[in-house]
BAFI-3210 file (N, C-alpha, C; in Angstrom, 3 decimals, decimal comma, padded with zeros to 6 digits):
// residues 259
n [1|2|3|4|5|6|7|8|9|10|11|12|13|14|15|16|17|18|19|20|21|22|23|24|25|26|27|28|29|30|31|32|33|34|35|36|37|38|39|40|41|42|43|44|45|46|47|48|49|50|51|52|53|54|55|56|57|58|59|60|61|62|63|64|65|66|67|68|69|70|71|72|73|74|75|76|77|78|79|80|81|82|83|84|85|86|87|88|89|90|91|92|93|94|95|96|97|98|99|100|101|102|103|104|105|106|107|108|109|110|111|112|113|114|115|116|117|118|119|120|121|122|123|124|125|126|127|128|129|130|131|132|133|134|135|136|137|138|139|140|141|142|143|144|145|146|147|148|149|150|151|152|153|154|155|156|157|158|159|160|161|162|163|164|165|166|167|168|169|170|171|172|173|174|175|176|177|178|179|180|181|182|183|184|185|186|187|188|189|190|191|192|193|194|195|196|197|198|199|200|201|202|203|204|205|206|207|208|209|210|211|212|213|214|215|216|217|218|219|220|221|222|223|224|225|226|227|228|229|230|231|232|233|234|235|236|237|238|239|240|241|242|243|244|245|246|247|248|249|250|251|252|253|254|255|256|257|258|259]
n.u [-086,886|-088,354|-089,811|-091,311|-092,943|-094,427|-095,838|-097,383|-099,050|-100,568|-101,945|-103,449|-105,030|-106,751|-108,674|-109,921|-113,281|-114,430|-116,351|-119,362|-119,856|-121,339|-119,619|-118,274|-117,033|-113,558|-111,613|-109,034|-106,473|-105,914|-103,371|-100,747|-099,407|-099,127|-101,104|-104,436|-105,871|-108,603|-111,970|-113,713|-116,134|-116,378|-115,736|-112,972|-110,720|-107,653|-104,469|-101,278|-097,980|-094,838|-091,268|-088,424|-085,201|-085,821|-087,958|-091,240|-094,158|-097,646|-100,599|-103,986|-106,549|-109,473|-111,401|-113,418|-114,453|-115,797|-117,608|-118,207|-118,925|-119,004|-116,340|-114,949|-113,706|-113,834|-111,953|-111,853|-109,845|-109,108|-106,703|-105,677|-103,123|-100,408|-097,617|-094,571|-091,855|-088,301|-086,923|-088,757|-091,963|-094,893|-097,296|-100,590|-103,250|-105,445|-104,374|-103,180|-105,667|-106,640|-107,480|-108,518|-108,658|-109,548|-109,262|-110,506|-108,646|-108,160|-109,479|-109,621|-111,434|-111,011|-108,235|-107,967|-107,082|-106,252|-106,005|-105,370|-105,474|-104,718|-104,962|-103,778|-104,566|-103,160|-104,143|-103,253|-104,260|-103,329|-101,286|-098,346|-096,393|-096,698|-095,819|-097,636|-098,389|-099,360|-098,786|-099,010|-099,716|-099,497|-100,106|-099,778|-100,600|-100,113|-101,565|-101,671|-102,914|-102,734|-103,603|-101,435|-101,150|-101,412|-100,956|-101,571|-100,717|-099,783|-098,968|-097,604|-096,854|-095,783|-095,596|-094,738|-095,388|-094,441|-096,158|-095,890|-095,273|-092,195|-088,818|-086,072|-085,676|-088,595|-089,853|-089,722|-090,869|-090,372|-092,129|-092,352|-093,992|-094,402|-096,479|-097,201|-099,356|-100,727|-103,595|-104,424|-106,648|-110,228|-110,414|-107,874|-104,919|-101,609|-099,077|-096,543|-094,629|-092,642|-091,238|-090,291|-088,686|-087,693|-086,147|-086,275|-085,896|-085,206|-084,656|-081,463|-080,656|-078,280|-078,800|-080,646|-081,473|-079,506|-081,088|-081,673|-081,688|-081,147|-082,196|-084,699|-085,375|-087,734|-089,022|-092,140|-093,756|-096,926|-100,478|-103,851|-107,032|-110,296|-112,802|-115,580|-118,186|-117,510|-115,771|-112,454|-109,468|-106,268|-102,715|-099,270|-095,651|-093,422|-090,155|-086,908|-084,337|-082,102|-079,406|-080,321|-083,057|-086,178|-087,349|-087,141|-088,815|-092,190|-095,464|-098,352|-101,846|-105,269|-108,804|-111,289|-114,471|-116,653|-119,404]
n.v [-051,973|-052,721|-054,935|-053,703|-052,052|-053,999|-055,068|-052,875|-052,728|-055,093|-054,471|-052,255|-053,193|-054,805|-053,399|-052,548|-052,270|-049,111|-047,456|-045,746|-042,621|-039,693|-037,556|-034,257|-032,961|-032,815|-030,396|-029,613|-027,661|-027,430|-029,102|-029,076|-031,315|-033,248|-035,806|-035,558|-036,476|-036,496|-037,606|-037,132|-035,321|-034,235|-032,261|-031,883|-029,909|-029,806|-028,423|-028,850|-027,811|-028,454|-028,103|-029,537|-030,927|-032,481|-031,236|-029,716|-030,330|-030,544|-030,928|-031,499|-032,259|-033,970|-034,823|-036,870|-037,239|-039,406|-040,366|-043,616|-044,747|-043,399|-043,780|-044,618|-043,767|-043,229|-042,321|-041,081|-040,254|-038,582|-037,741|-035,320|-035,120|-033,164|-033,389|-031,893|-032,454|-031,705|-032,570|-034,006|-034,549|-032,717|-034,181|-035,183|-036,187|-038,543|-039,450|-041,736|-043,494|-043,027|-044,651|-044,398|-045,640|-044,694|-044,936|-044,086|-044,243|-043,303|-040,859|-037,830|-035,505|-033,776|-033,234|-032,400|-034,231|-036,544|-039,722|-041,604|-044,226|-046,092|-047,142|-046,623|-047,187|-047,250|-047,216|-048,341|-046,390|-044,382|-043,605|-045,287|-045,216|-042,659|-041,170|-040,576|-041,941|-045,124|-046,737|-049,279|-049,525|-049,824|-048,221|-048,097|-046,122|-043,940|-041,322|-038,380|-035,839|-032,916|-030,354|-027,887|-025,677|-022,482|-023,527|-025,849|-029,178|-031,544|-034,828|-037,440|-040,787|-043,017|-045,933|-047,015|-049,507|-050,437|-052,303|-053,112|-055,287|-055,689|-055,910|-056,587|-054,733|-053,677|-050,420|-049,068|-046,828|-044,688|-042,280|-039,316|-036,775|-033,514|-031,009|-027,695|-025,232|-021,961|-020,680|-017,587|-016,059|-016,274|-016,603|-016,861|-018,796|-019,328|-021,723|-024,288|-026,861|-029,820|-032,076|-035,371|-037,937|-041,206|-043,434|-046,687|-049,054|-049,880|-049,422|-048,362|-046,054|-044,930|-042,610|-041,240|-039,306|-040,134|-041,607|-043,671|-044,900|-042,405|-039,533|-037,354|-033,985|-031,519|-028,203|-026,635|-023,832|-022,234|-021,444|-021,238|-020,089|-018,977|-018,364|-018,614|-019,961|-023,333|-023,661|-023,903|-022,495|-023,402|-022,946|-023,121|-023,480|-026,004|-026,669|-027,889|-028,896|-030,399|-032,184|-034,462|-034,787|-034,597|-032,601|-029,062|-027,104|-027,077|-026,103|-025,914|-025,900|-025,721|-026,280|-026,745|-028,024|-028,439|-030,467]
n.w [-011,445|-013,703|-012,754|-010,808|-012,350|-013,733|-011,613|-010,964|-013,209|-012,924|-010,615|-011,416|-013,499|-012,203|-010,441|-007,184|-006,370|-005,624|-003,107|-003,843|-002,786|-001,254|-001,093|-001,531|-004,689|-005,619|-006,984|-009,298|-010,958|-014,562|-015,917|-018,464|-019,476|-017,440|-015,978|-014,618|-011,436|-011,251|-011,577|-014,462|-016,466|-019,508|-022,498|-024,660|-026,518|-028,119|-029,045|-030,455|-031,236|-032,487|-032,842|-034,279|-035,105|-037,246|-038,434|-038,505|-036,502|-036,155|-034,214|-033,873|-031,690|-030,490|-027,643|-025,500|-022,193|-019,907|-017,064|-016,073|-013,681|-010,295|-009,654|-011,866|-014,979|-018,501|-021,365|-024,669|-027,335|-030,333|-032,659|-035,172|-037,409|-038,612|-040,480|-041,192|-042,488|-042,732|-045,006|-046,512|-048,209|-047,134|-044,970|-043,942|-041,777|-040,023|-036,719|-034,190|-032,448|-029,068|-026,087|-022,835|-019,529|-016,301|-012,791|-009,634|-006,740|-004,194|-001,923|-000,206|001,252|003,350|003,338|000,782|-001,272|-003,835|-005,449|-008,290|-010,742|-013,735|-017,183|-020,493|-023,866|-027,034|-030,332|-033,606|-035,706|-037,320|-040,231|-040,612|-042,636|-043,630|-041,557|-039,539|-037,333|-036,339|-034,179|-031,784|-028,500|-024,895|-021,806|-018,510|-015,582|-012,723|-010,861|-008,880|-006,594|-004,488|-002,151|-001,122|001,078|-000,348|-002,829|-005,519|-006,147|-008,506|-009,690|-011,736|-012,877|-015,404|-017,514|-020,634|-023,044|-026,231|-028,585|-031,169|-033,955|-034,580|-035,814|-033,654|-030,569|-028,880|-028,153|-024,866|-022,454|-019,701|-017,969|-015,993|-014,218|-012,790|-011,535|-010,590|-009,311|-008,773|-007,783|-008,421|-008,749|-009,404|-012,114|-013,237|-013,339|-012,870|-013,831|-013,482|-014,881|-014,470|-016,560|-017,345|-019,286|-020,079|-022,220|-021,773|-023,112|-026,501|-030,080|-031,327|-033,449|-035,781|-037,180|-035,687|-032,695|-029,818|-027,420|-025,688|-022,398|-021,424|-019,696|-020,584|-019,912|-019,253|-018,902|-018,349|-018,496|-017,942|-018,088|-016,750|-017,817|-017,086|-018,967|-019,020|-016,893|-016,040|-018,147|-019,380|-020,501|-021,487|-021,746|-022,816|-022,997|-023,775|-022,872|-023,544|-021,216|-021,158|-022,823|-024,061|-026,054|-027,857|-029,271|-030,047|-029,042|-027,778|-028,243|-026,288|-026,236|-025,119|-024,813|-022,500|-021,746|-019,251|-018,446]
ca.u [-087,866|-089,235|-090,750|-092,239|-093,926|-095,318|-096,724|-098,327|-100,047|-101,475|-102,801|-104,363|-105,977|-107,700|-108,969|-110,938|-114,405|-114,548|-117,756|-119,877|-120,401|-121,868|-118,651|-118,149|-115,946|-112,294|-111,198|-107,676|-106,217|-105,668|-101,989|-100,572|-098,921|-099,390|-102,481|-105,207|-106,491|-110,031|-112,940|-114,197|-117,130|-116,051|-115,213|-111,701|-110,067|-106,265|-103,591|-099,846|-097,069|-093,465|-090,183|-087,239|-084,256|-086,447|-088,979|-092,335|-095,323|-098,811|-101,618|-105,266|-107,247|-110,709|-111,551|-114,542|-114,178|-117,127|-117,576|-119,153|-119,356|-118,320|-114,912|-114,371|-113,896|-113,223|-111,662|-111,532|-109,218|-108,733|-105,927|-105,402|-101,694|-099,774|-096,171|-093,856|-090,429|-087,374|-086,486|-089,788|-093,206|-095,844|-098,370|-101,610|-104,304|-105,733|-103,316|-103,536|-106,759|-106,254|-108,568|-107,956|-109,486|-108,993|-109,987|-110,178|-108,154|-108,169|-110,024|-109,725|-111,952|-110,398|-106,894|-108,032|-106,114|-106,801|-105,085|-106,040|-104,617|-105,409|-104,124|-104,130|-104,264|-103,036|-104,422|-102,537|-105,169|-102,583|-100,433|-096,929|-095,587|-096,807|-095,320|-098,786|-098,704|-099,141|-098,202|-099,872|-099,004|-100,262|-099,387|-100,379|-100,148|-100,617|-101,581|-102,182|-102,940|-102,984|-103,483|-100,350|-101,302|-102,040|-100,563|-102,062|-099,608|-100,164|-097,837|-097,957|-095,790|-096,362|-094,639|-095,351|-094,861|-094,804|-096,497|-095,795|-094,491|-091,028|-087,566|-085,295|-086,330|-089,696|-089,591|-090,358|-090,548|-090,819|-092,333|-092,745|-094,316|-094,788|-097,089|-097,554|-100,127|-101,172|-104,820|-104,358|-108,001|-111,191|-110,326|-106,500|-104,041|-100,320|-098,600|-095,215|-094,471|-091,374|-091,562|-089,137|-088,947|-086,509|-086,327|-085,646|-085,530|-085,576|-083,576|-080,531|-080,359|-077,205|-079,318|-081,596|-080,837|-079,217|-081,954|-081,856|-081,067|-080,867|-083,416|-085,048|-085,944|-088,388|-089,817|-093,303|-094,569|-098,199|-101,541|-105,273|-107,967|-111,685|-113,591|-116,998|-118,364|-117,371|-114,884|-111,070|-108,472|-104,913|-101,674|-097,915|-094,565|-092,547|-088,790|-085,925|-083,253|-081,001|-078,925|-081,219|-084,341|-086,787|-087,796|-086,565|-089,882|-093,529|-096,533|-099,561|-103,047|-106,428|-110,051|-112,065|-115,826|-117,249|-120,866]
ca.v [-051,036|-053,449|-055,751|-052,795|-051,619|-055,123|-055,168|-051,769|-053,088|-056,083|-053,779|-051,335|-053,925|-055,479|-052,438|-052,876|-051,343|-048,097|-047,188|-044,487|-041,847|-038,388|-036,530|-033,232|-033,130|-032,103|-029,868|-029,120|-026,952|-028,262|-029,035|-029,205|-032,661|-034,120|-036,286|-035,183|-037,627|-036,212|-038,277|-035,962|-035,416|-033,010|-032,269|-031,160|-029,698|-029,452|-028,169|-028,875|-027,535|-028,651|-027,955|-030,329|-030,883|-033,180|-030,393|-029,247|-031,202|-029,963|-031,933|-031,031|-033,445|-033,829|-035,931|-036,874|-037,953|-039,736|-041,292|-044,733|-044,822|-042,324|-044,054|-045,151|-042,858|-043,618|-041,187|-041,422|-039,098|-038,787|-036,612|-035,080|-034,793|-032,556|-033,556|-031,078|-032,756|-030,807|-033,077|-034,875|-033,803|-032,554|-035,173|-034,855|-037,185|-039,006|-040,100|-042,956|-043,386|-043,327|-044,992|-044,394|-045,970|-044,119|-045,396|-043,372|-045,187|-042,697|-039,511|-037,210|-034,146|-032,982|-032,801|-032,097|-035,139|-037,576|-040,656|-042,387|-045,048|-046,598|-047,528|-046,041|-048,025|-046,501|-048,100|-047,843|-045,905|-043,475|-044,225|-045,294|-044,833|-041,209|-040,577|-040,055|-042,797|-046,543|-047,347|-050,037|-049,430|-049,776|-047,386|-047,949|-044,894|-043,488|-039,868|-037,902|-034,402|-032,480|-028,923|-027,591|-024,256|-021,800|-024,193|-027,168|-029,984|-032,774|-035,631|-038,743|-041,654|-043,952|-046,792|-047,368|-050,613|-050,489|-053,700|-053,372|-056,446|-055,164|-056,586|-055,954|-054,411|-052,719|-049,297|-048,947|-045,501|-044,302|-040,838|-038,802|-035,356|-032,778|-029,733|-026,850|-024,056|-021,032|-019,985|-016,216|-015,524|-017,245|-016,776|-016,982|-019,664|-019,669|-023,056|-024,709|-028,319|-030,498|-033,298|-036,215|-039,131|-042,049|-044,622|-047,793|-050,060|-049,468|-049,465|-047,244|-045,771|-043,962|-041,374|-040,615|-038,912|-041,222|-041,316|-044,814|-044,817|-041,007|-038,883|-036,050|-033,117|-030,346|-027,299|-026,166|-022,784|-022,028|-020,818|-021,527|-018,971|-019,436|-017,299|-018,814|-021,047|-024,664|-023,651|-023,574|-022,425|-023,580|-022,764|-023,097|-023,880|-027,030|-026,334|-028,861|-028,382|-031,363|-032,477|-035,486|-034,170|-034,985|-031,394|-027,809|-026,535|-027,575|-025,240|-026,650|-025,139|-026,578|-025,714|-027,781|-027,665|-029,385|-030,499]
ca.w [-011,999|-014,617|-011,999|-010,137|-013,340|-013,993|-010,467|-011,065|-014,224|-012,339|-009,651|-012,082|-014,326|-011,312|-009,383|-006,198|-006,535|-004,571|-002,789|-004,380|-001,689|-001,602|-000,747|-002,575|-005,641|-005,419|-008,281|-009,458|-012,204|-015,736|-016,393|-019,910|-019,795|-016,302|-015,857|-013,430|-010,764|-011,107|-012,442|-015,187|-017,534|-020,246|-023,853|-024,720|-027,807|-027,829|-030,185|-030,162|-032,350|-032,037|-033,803|-034,000|-036,233|-038,367|-039,055|-037,659|-036,367|-035,513|-033,907|-033,343|-031,192|-029,744|-026,692|-024,575|-020,952|-019,396|-015,921|-016,106|-012,282|-009,574|-009,470|-013,107|-016,113|-019,764|-022,252|-026,056|-027,977|-031,727|-033,159|-036,582|-037,374|-039,787|-040,438|-042,173|-042,327|-043,404|-046,310|-047,082|-048,452|-046,024|-044,895|-042,949|-041,679|-038,666|-035,957|-033,476|-031,488|-027,694|-025,171|-021,479|-018,375|-015,067|-011,608|-008,402|-005,745|-002,850|-001,906|001,114|001,137|004,417|002,929|-000,661|-001,884|-004,718|-006,087|-009,329|-011,585|-014,902|-018,307|-021,791|-025,029|-028,288|-031,458|-034,791|-036,752|-038,192|-041,236|-040,234|-043,792|-043,802|-040,310|-038,816|-036,196|-036,578|-032,981|-030,885|-027,232|-023,658|-020,842|-017,187|-014,932|-011,443|-010,784|-007,605|-006,393|-003,123|-001,898|-000,188|001,348|-001,485|-004,069|-005,893|-006,647|-009,193|-010,153|-012,303|-013,381|-016,371|-018,221|-021,912|-023,843|-027,640|-028,882|-032,609|-034,372|-035,285|-035,541|-032,602|-029,313|-028,874|-027,262|-023,564|-021,952|-018,373|-017,865|-014,678|-014,333|-011,598|-011,907|-009,452|-009,741|-007,727|-008,241|-007,907|-008,782|-009,915|-013,558|-013,730|-012,551|-013,484|-013,474|-013,949|-014,884|-014,730|-017,298|-017,651|-020,089|-020,242|-023,037|-021,063|-024,113|-027,848|-031,064|-031,344|-034,842|-035,913|-037,749|-034,770|-031,440|-028,897|-026,292|-024,803|-021,067|-021,087|-019,244|-021,144|-018,881|-019,844|-018,080|-019,094|-017,869|-018,616|-017,304|-016,965|-017,809|-017,051|-019,594|-018,704|-015,928|-016,595|-019,311|-019,051|-021,572|-020,957|-022,748|-022,290|-023,898|-023,212|-023,269|-023,057|-020,382|-021,198|-024,177|-024,611|-026,338|-029,129|-029,957|-029,555|-028,213|-028,107|-027,748|-025,897|-025,922|-025,011|-024,300|-021,825|-021,386|-018,316|-018,571]
c.u [-088,864|-090,266|-091,750|-093,326|-094,908|-096,306|-097,778|-099,409|-101,061|-102,453|-103,852|-105,397|-107,011|-108,052|-110,042|-112,042|-114,484|-116,022|-118,150|-120,505|-120,836|-120,913|-118,558|-116,960|-114,723|-111,805|-109,750|-107,578|-105,982|-104,205|-101,931|-100,162|-099,271|-100,857|-103,113|-105,813|-108,002|-110,849|-113,764|-115,316|-117,007|-115,700|-113,946|-111,203|-108,662|-105,486|-102,155|-099,075|-095,647|-092,489|-089,008|-086,301|-084,812|-087,503|-090,020|-093,452|-096,425|-099,852|-102,829|-106,064|-108,517|-110,897|-112,834|-114,166|-115,504|-117,010|-118,627|-119,715|-118,681|-116,817|-114,218|-114,725|-113,189|-113,042|-111,308|-111,025|-108,782|-107,966|-105,927|-103,999|-101,261|-098,273|-095,544|-092,362|-089,556|-087,072|-087,486|-091,051|-094,082|-096,914|-099,337|-102,674|-104,538|-104,506|-103,826|-104,623|-106,278|-107,499|-107,965|-109,026|-108,799|-109,879|-109,547|-109,835|-108,223|-108,704|-110,138|-110,172|-111,285|-109,043|-106,830|-106,983|-106,843|-105,667|-105,878|-105,013|-105,411|-104,444|-104,681|-103,696|-104,232|-103,176|-103,844|-103,471|-104,493|-101,664|-098,964|-096,048|-095,594|-096,409|-096,437|-099,171|-098,369|-098,554|-099,274|-099,146|-099,993|-099,427|-100,164|-099,806|-100,759|-100,559|-102,209|-102,141|-103,260|-102,859|-102,433|-100,363|-101,997|-101,784|-101,324|-100,913|-100,166|-098,906|-098,350|-096,698|-096,436|-095,243|-095,320|-094,611|-095,355|-094,990|-096,453|-094,927|-093,320|-089,809|-086,802|-086,149|-087,466|-089,406|-090,383|-089,902|-091,159|-090,949|-092,772|-092,912|-094,720|-095,309|-097,523|-098,271|-100,539|-102,400|-104,879|-105,721|-108,937|-110,984|-108,906|-105,643|-102,739|-099,845|-097,206|-095,123|-093,015|-091,715|-090,288|-089,589|-087,641|-086,867|-085,542|-085,158|-085,983|-084,393|-082,708|-080,056|-079,270|-077,699|-080,301|-080,877|-080,640|-079,934|-082,064|-081,021|-080,646|-082,198|-083,573|-085,766|-086,486|-089,054|-090,942|-094,047|-095,857|-099,216|-102,886|-106,050|-109,378|-112,573|-115,067|-117,107|-118,300|-116,451|-113,488|-110,226|-107,096|-103,909|-100,319|-096,929|-093,650|-091,142|-087,813|-084,834|-082,054|-080,595|-079,782|-082,592|-084,856|-087,330|-087,133|-087,556|-091,201|-094,565|-097,764|-100,696|-104,228|-107,622|-110,903|-113,443|-116,401|-118,768|-121,491]
c.v [-051,773|-054,261|-054,880|-052,323|-052,740|-055,295|-054,077|-052,092|-054,075|-055,428|-052,928|-052,061|-054,672|-054,551|-052,958|-051,839|-050,410|-047,830|-045,825|-043,703|-040,481|-037,270|-035,504|-033,493|-032,319|-031,677|-029,396|-028,368|-027,946|-028,099|-029,241|-030,613|-033,653|-034,541|-035,791|-036,430|-037,498|-037,089|-037,185|-036,326|-034,131|-033,319|-031,436|-031,087|-029,170|-029,262|-028,160|-028,517|-027,639|-028,502|-028,793|-030,240|-031,615|-032,333|-029,953|-030,286|-030,448|-031,057|-031,253|-032,256|-033,054|-035,044|-035,751|-037,744|-038,153|-040,705|-042,382|-045,017|-043,653|-042,551|-044,551|-044,225|-043,412|-042,364|-041,715|-040,163|-039,461|-037,570|-036,526|-034,480|-034,184|-032,649|-032,736|-031,300|-031,808|-031,264|-034,041|-034,050|-033,740|-033,635|-034,762|-035,933|-037,597|-039,650|-041,348|-042,688|-043,813|-043,560|-045,156|-044,770|-045,432|-044,504|-044,570|-044,377|-044,638|-041,282|-039,025|-035,768|-033,241|-032,416|-032,380|-032,911|-036,198|-038,453|-041,485|-043,185|-045,550|-047,032|-046,913|-046,997|-047,143|-047,480|-047,508|-047,430|-044,920|-044,227|-044,130|-044,838|-043,320|-040,448|-039,979|-040,918|-044,244|-047,264|-048,033|-050,126|-049,454|-049,053|-047,325|-046,717|-044,765|-041,966|-039,443|-036,392|-034,072|-030,964|-028,716|-026,093|-023,575|-022,483|-025,495|-027,924|-031,266|-033,505|-036,910|-039,478|-042,687|-044,741|-047,314|-048,508|-050,465|-051,955|-054,009|-054,587|-055,965|-056,010|-055,842|-055,663|-053,404|-051,621|-049,446|-047,625|-045,287|-042,784|-040,490|-037,297|-034,790|-031,418|-028,999|-025,617|-023,245|-020,305|-018,570|-015,536|-016,589|-017,555|-016,994|-017,801|-019,897|-021,031|-023,305|-026,216|-028,715|-031,840|-034,073|-037,440|-039,890|-043,248|-045,757|-048,862|-049,570|-049,516|-048,218|-047,039|-044,709|-042,624|-040,647|-040,205|-040,106|-040,949|-042,468|-044,663|-043,396|-040,318|-037,523|-035,237|-031,861|-029,529|-026,738|-025,116|-022,576|-021,385|-021,423|-020,222|-019,545|-018,349|-017,371|-019,912|-022,416|-024,753|-023,197|-023,576|-022,537|-023,439|-022,736|-023,567|-024,847|-026,839|-027,362|-028,182|-029,319|-031,604|-033,537|-034,864|-034,665|-033,781|-030,176|-027,038|-027,143|-026,672|-026,099|-025,660|-026,109|-025,827|-026,853|-027,237|-028,757|-029,311|-031,553]
c.w [-012,892|-013,856|-011,248|-011,094|-013,670|-012,851|-010,512|-012,076|-013,640|-011,385|-010,347|-012,932|-013,495|-010,167|-008,431|-006,306|-005,341|-004,321|-003,328|-003,233|-002,185|-001,214|-001,874|-003,481|-005,227|-006,792|-008,230|-010,780|-013,341|-016,168|-017,906|-020,316|-018,688|-016,264|-014,560|-012,783|-010,628|-012,058|-013,116|-016,163|-018,348|-021,692|-023,873|-026,160|-027,527|-029,129|-029,699|-031,427|-031,827|-033,192|-033,330|-035,196|-037,444|-039,074|-038,036|-037,622|-035,648|-035,297|-033,282|-032,920|-030,463|-028,856|-025,900|-023,394|-020,228|-018,217|-016,068|-014,727|-011,563|-009,418|-010,750|-014,264|-017,351|-020,624|-023,642|-026,738|-029,388|-032,230|-034,683|-036,641|-038,701|-039,600|-041,561|-042,005|-043,141|-044,819|-046,952|-047,335|-047,207|-046,105|-043,794|-042,949|-040,244|-038,028|-035,276|-032,432|-030,101|-026,840|-023,783|-020,463|-017,125|-013,891|-010,397|-007,320|-004,322|-002,961|-000,470|000,923|002,163|004,000|001,456|-001,407|-002,688|-005,223|-007,084|-010,111|-012,773|-015,980|-019,581|-022,888|-026,266|-029,441|-032,738|-035,929|-037,703|-039,133|-040,814|-041,392|-044,000|-042,537|-039,461|-037,617|-036,507|-035,389|-032,152|-029,551|-026,079|-022,616|-019,526|-016,485|-013,544|-011,427|-009,468|-007,531|-004,955|-003,060|-000,817|000,090|000,186|-002,824|-004,258|-006,549|-007,261|-009,632|-010,772|-012,736|-014,279|-017,040|-019,479|-022,587|-025,280|-028,016|-030,374|-032,887|-035,237|-034,953|-034,467|-031,371|-029,515|-027,850|-025,960|-022,964|-020,575|-018,341|-016,443|-014,798|-012,984|-012,036|-010,645|-009,982|-008,523|-008,236|-007,664|-007,931|-009,318|-011,390|-014,073|-012,767|-013,313|-012,997|-014,045|-013,832|-015,102|-015,350|-017,610|-018,437|-020,276|-021,102|-022,380|-022,030|-025,474|-028,781|-030,970|-032,776|-034,916|-036,421|-036,844|-033,495|-030,514|-027,585|-025,302|-023,536|-020,700|-020,749|-019,909|-020,059|-019,558|-018,742|-018,942|-018,286|-018,652|-017,692|-017,661|-016,922|-017,869|-017,652|-019,257|-017,644|-016,614|-017,790|-018,889|-020,314|-020,938|-022,085|-022,061|-023,337|-023,169|-023,778|-022,714|-022,234|-020,363|-022,647|-024,847|-024,804|-027,677|-029,882|-029,313|-028,685|-028,661|-027,440|-027,471|-025,647|-025,849|-024,448|-023,755|-021,463|-020,511|-018,435|-017,677]
res [x|x|x|x|x|x|x|x|x|x|x|x|x|x|x|x|x|x|x|x|x|x|x|x|x|x|x|x|x|x|x|x|x|x|x|x|x|x|x|x|x|x|x|x|x|x|x|x|x|x|x|x|x|x|x|x|x|x|x|x|x|x|x|x|x|x|x|x|x|x|x|x|x|x|x|x|x|x|x|x|x|x|x|x|x|x|x|x|x|x|x|x|x|x|x|x|x|x|x|x|x|x|x|x|x|x|x|x|x|x|x|x|x|x|x|x|x|x|x|x|x|x|x|x|x|x|x|x|x|x|x|x|x|x|x|x|x|x|x|x|x|x|x|x|x|x|x|x|x|x|x|x|x|x|x|x|x|x|x|x|x|x|x|x|x|x|x|x|x|x|x|x|x|x|x|x|x|x|x|x|x|x|x|x|x|x|x|x|x|x|x|x|x|x|x|x|x|x|x|x|x|x|x|x|x|x|x|x|x|x|x|x|x|x|x|x|x|x|x|x|x|x|x|x|x|x|x|x|x|x|x|x|x|x|x|x|x|x|x|x|x|x|x|x|x|x|x|x|x|x|x|x|x|x|x|x|x|x|x]
***
């Protein structure tokens, strides 16, 4: 698995230039966690709130996604984090800046299918001492989507390396997501996601949940609403289904404006 992930990074960091053609765009729904393979130009505002045994966490973020070419898109996202631990004072402030590059690798208008890959870099702009971030990491990913009859299906896989200079083993995590939606009308689309996460490498603290080499499994029901042309509101709740978990529940909401 480790060598396969290294091969994926080499492939994604050296993408082959795709030809810019005049084929029509392929649109998919907006999942809550799963990445979309679409090259996008939009503004997005998102809000998350989660509860765990350590306390509550809220995060408000703003992002801009901009295509530099018909096959290459860059995204910049900046979060504002509020930490409310059970036994520590509340803290709030900027989180870690995220910069993502996404490349379109395959497109079939006939089958309404897309495949994209890329990598995300997380910069430690948040305060680690105040539990607001402080993580330097890189995460290559692959994401794809296809229309299957009346359903739209999206999936992605990613591998994250924590690059912080720490004693012991740096965390490495493998995530895989699957999202299915049924556009029942022009303005409403229900969806369901299956989200998994496995800590492949990392420290094992006696005071923290034992998560290394255990797969966390979450179900996330939600929906898309289109209140105005070019605008999408999405919302849902991420719920754990396994003993290995990092939170009891997490609420996801977001507003996307395409321009």
